[in-house]
N, C-alpha and C positions, 0 to 999 in steps of 0.2 A: 454285565457280561460282555456286551458289545460296546467297545470304547469309542469307535469312530462315529461321528455324527452322520456322515453320509451312509455308512454301513447300516446304522440304525434305521435311517429313513428308507433305504432300499429294502431291508428285511421287513420292516413294518408294512410298507406298501405292498410287498409281494404276499405277505401273510393275509392282509385285508383282502387283496384281490382273490386269493385262493379261497377265502370264505364267502365273499360277496358275489363273485361271478357265478358260482353254481346256484346260489339262491335266486339270482335274477333269471338264470336260464331255466330254472324249474318253476318260476312264477307263472301263474295263469290267471287271466281275468275272469271274473264272474263265476268262479267255482268255489265250492266249499271244500275245505281240507278234510279228508277222512283219515282214519288210523293207518290205512295202507299207504297213503301218500306220505305221512310223517315217517313211517318206517323206511320208505324208499329214500327220503331225504336224509335221514339219519345214517343209512347205509352208505350213501354217496359221500357224506362228510367223513364218516369213519374210514372209508377206503382212501379218500384223499389225504387224511391225516396219517394213515399208516404209511403211505408212499412218501409223503413229503417229509415226515419226521425221520424216516429211515435214510432218505437221501441226504438230509441236512447232517445227520449224525455221521454218515460215511464220509461226507465232504470234510467235516471237521477233523475226523480221524486221519484222513489222507493228507490233510494239510500239515498236521503234526508229524506224521510219519515221514512225509517228504522233506520237511525241514531238518529233521534228525538224520534222515538218510543222506542228505547232501553233505552234512558234516562228517558222517561216518565214511562216505566214499572218499572224502579228501584225505582221511587218515589211513583207511584200509581199503584199497580198491578190490581186494579179493572178496569182500562182503557184498558184492553187487547182486548176486543171485538171491541171497537171503533178503535183501531189501526189495527186490522185485516181488517176491512172495509176500512180504509184509505189506507192500503197497496194494497188492491185489486182494488181500483178506477183507478190507472194509467193503468191497464190492458185494460180498456175500450178504452183508446187511441190507443193501439195496435190493438184491434179488429176493431175499426173504420178505422184505416189505412189499415188493410187487406181488409175490405169491399170496400174502395175507390180504392185500387189497383186492386181488382177484377173487379170493375165497369169500370175502365179505360182500363184494359186489354181485356175486352169482349165487349167494345163499338163497335157498327156497323159503 
């Protein structure tokens, strides 16, 4: 899916950092893990995944829409307002991902 070597390395390192850094931050010395701790860690990972996957999906969609929109504006300048709306729609995905991450993180 990712063709460029540099892009693969950047994406891979950011993905690993997104998974490893919370685990290091939540690590404690000399304590035993209980079920409540595991649920807290699972919620933190799930909230992080909900936010990061929705942001990556929106970025991918906006890149495709932006490229197509540039070509469309070159041929039909009157389609500018429609393209602005189409460019803003993927941001709803990020907002929904944020809301879901917030709901997961604050669940009782």
